[in-house]
C-alpha positions as protocol buffer text, in pm:
chain_id: "A"
residue {
  index: 1
  type: MET
  ca { x: -35 y: -235 z: -1322 }
}
residue {
  index: 2
  type: SER
  ca { x: -353 y: -424 z: -1236 }
}
residue {
  index: 3
  type: ARG
  ca { x: -564 y: -335 z: -938 }
}
residue {
  index: 4
  type: GLU
  ca { x: -483 y: -668 z: -775 }
}
residue {
  index: 5
  type: GLN
  ca { x: -111 y: -605 z: -821 }
}
residue {
  index: 6
  type: GLN
  ca { x: -148 y: -261 z: -664 }
}
residue {
  index: 7
  type: ARG
  ca { x: -328 y: -416 z: -365 }
}
residue {
  index: 8
  type: GLN
  ca { x: -55 y: -676 z: -329 }
}
residue {
  index: 9
  type: ASN
  ca { x: 215 y: -407 z: -344 }
}
residue {
  index: 10
  type: VAL
  ca { x: 41 y: -202 z: -75 }
}
residue {
  index: 11
  type: ARG
  ca { x: 2 y: -511 z: 145 }
}
residue {
  index: 12
  type: GLN
  ca { x: 370 y: -598 z: 105 }
}
residue {
  index: 13
  type: GLU
  ca { x: 469 y: -242 z: 191 }
}
residue {
  index: 14
  type: ARG
  ca { x: 253 y: -246 z: 506 }
}
residue {
  index: 15
  type: GLU
  ca { x: 407 y: -577 z: 612 }
}
residue {
  index: 16
  type: SER
  ca { x: 754 y: -436 z: 549 }
}
residue {
  index: 17
  type: LEU
  ca { x: 674 y: -126 z: 756 }
}
residue {
  index: 18
  type: ILE
  ca { x: 552 y: -347 z: 1041 }
}
residue {
  index: 19
  type: ARG
  ca { x: 877 y: -546 z: 1035 }
}
residue {
  index: 20
  type: ASP
  ca { x: 1082 y: -226 z: 1032 }
}
residue {
  index: 21
  type: LEU
  ca { x: 884 y: -78 z: 1322 }
}
residue {
  index: 22
  type: GLU
  ca { x: 911 y: -398 z: 1523 }
}
residue {
  index: 23
  type: ALA
  ca { x: 1290 y: -391 z: 1477 }
}
residue {
  index: 24
  type: ILE
  ca { x: 1304 y: -29 z: 1592 }
}
residue {
  index: 25
  type: TYR
  ca { x: 1102 y: -102 z: 1904 }
}
residue {
  index: 26
  type: ARG
  ca { x: 1305 y: -416 z: 1979 }
}
residue {
  index: 27
  type: ARG
  ca { x: 1624 y: -208 z: 1971 }
}
residue {
  index: 28
  type: ALA
  ca { x: 1465 y: 56 z: 2193 }
}
residue {
  index: 29
  type: PHE
  ca { x: 1366 y: -206 z: 2451 }
}
residue {
  index: 30
  type: GLU
  ca { x: 1714 y: -356 z: 2440 }
}
residue {
  index: 31
  type: ARG
  ca { x: 1864 y: -12 z: 2509 }
}
residue {
  index: 32
  type: LEU
  ca { x: 1642 y: 20 z: 2815 }
}
residue {
  index: 33
  type: THR
  ca { x: 1807 y: -284 z: 2970 }
}
residue {
  index: 34
  type: VAL
  ca { x: 2146 y: -114 z: 2984 }
}
residue {
  index: 35
  type: LEU
  ca { x: 2027 y: 219 z: 3123 }
}
residue {
  index: 36
  type: ASP
  ca { x: 2078 y: 284 z: 3491 }
}
residue {
  index: 37
  type: LEU
  ca { x: 1724 y: 399 z: 3562 }
}
residue {
  index: 38
  type: GLY
  ca { x: 1517 y: 360 z: 3869 }
}
residue {
  index: 39
  type: GLU
  ca { x: 1241 y: 104 z: 3866 }
}
residue {
  index: 40
  type: GLY
  ca { x: 966 y: 367 z: 3837 }
}
residue {
  index: 41
  type: SER
  ca { x: 1132 y: 552 z: 3550 }
}
residue {
  index: 42
  type: LEU
  ca { x: 1203 y: 230 z: 3368 }
}
residue {
  index: 43
  type: ALA
  ca { x: 844 y: 113 z: 3410 }
}
residue {
  index: 44
  type: ARG
  ca { x: 704 y: 444 z: 3282 }
}
residue {
  index: 45
  type: LEU
  ca { x: 937 y: 452 z: 2982 }
}
residue {
  index: 46
  type: THR
  ca { x: 854 y: 91 z: 2900 }
}
residue {
  index: 47
  type: GLN
  ca { x: 483 y: 169 z: 2917 }
}
residue {
  index: 48
  type: LEU
  ca { x: 527 y: 468 z: 2687 }
}
residue {
  index: 49
  type: LEU
  ca { x: 718 y: 257 z: 2436 }
}
residue {
  index: 50
  type: LEU
  ca { x: 449 y: -12 z: 2444 }
}
residue {
  index: 51
  type: HIS
  ca { x: 176 y: 245 z: 2380 }
}
residue {
  index: 52
  type: SER
  ca { x: 380 y: 402 z: 2101 }
}
residue {
  index: 53
  type: ARG
  ca { x: 442 y: 62 z: 1942 }
}
residue {
  index: 54
  type: GLU
  ca { x: 74 y: -27 z: 1953 }
}
residue {
  index: 55
  type: GLY
  ca { x: -23 y: 308 z: 1804 }
}
residue {
  index: 56
  type: ALA
  ca { x: 228 y: 270 z: 1523 }
}
residue {
  index: 57
  type: ILE
  ca { x: 168 y: -94 z: 1430 }
}
residue {
  index: 58
  type: LYS
  ca { x: -200 y: -160 z: 1500 }
}
residue {
  index: 59
  type: PRO
  ca { x: -344 y: 53 z: 1216 }
}
residue {
  index: 60
  type: LEU
  ca { x: -113 y: -119 z: 967 }
}
residue {
  index: 61
  type: GLN
  ca { x: -216 y: -463 z: 1090 }
}
residue {
  index: 62
  type: GLU
  ca { x: -585 y: -374 z: 1082 }
}
residue {
  index: 63
  type: GLU
  ca { x: -560 y: -272 z: 717 }
}
residue {
  index: 64
  type: ILE
  ca { x: -388 y: -598 z: 629 }
}
residue {
  index: 65
  type: GLU
  ca { x: -654 y: -798 z: 811 }
}
residue {
  index: 66
  type: ALA
  ca { x: -949 y: -596 z: 679 }
}
residue {
  index: 67
  type: PRO
  ca { x: -1174 y: -790 z: 442 }
}
residue {
  index: 68
  type: LEU
  ca { x: -1150 y: -687 z: 81 }
}
residue {
  index: 69
  type: ILE
  ca { x: -1483 y: -582 z: -70 }
}
residue {
  index: 70
  type: THR
  ca { x: -1460 y: -573 z: -445 }
}
residue {
  index: 71
  type: ARG
  ca { x: -1826 y: -521 z: -531 }
}
residue {
  index: 72
  type: ALA
  ca { x: -2158 y: -451 z: -365 }
}
residue {
  index: 73
  type: PRO
  ca { x: -2367 y: -752 z: -259 }
}
residue {
  index: 74
  type: ASP
  ca { x: -2648 y: -863 z: -489 }
}
residue {
  index: 75
  type: GLN
  ca { x: -2986 y: -712 z: -404 }
}
residue {
  index: 76
  type: SER
  ca { x: -3185 y: -1031 z: -479 }
}
């Protein structure tokens, strides 16, 4: 497998993981709407979920968006 193909496979896997994680968090937020929690508890739990989501997804997105450096710049 070529190096470019390996990079493409890794990118596709990261994108797939992001989609899976987003679906998990969407379901978690939907479950919150049916719980009989007080406003404060609901707000705190929502905040925790948002922080968790960001911590899980952001590193994957950053790697996808990172520029690809394939060789060192010329020293002319």
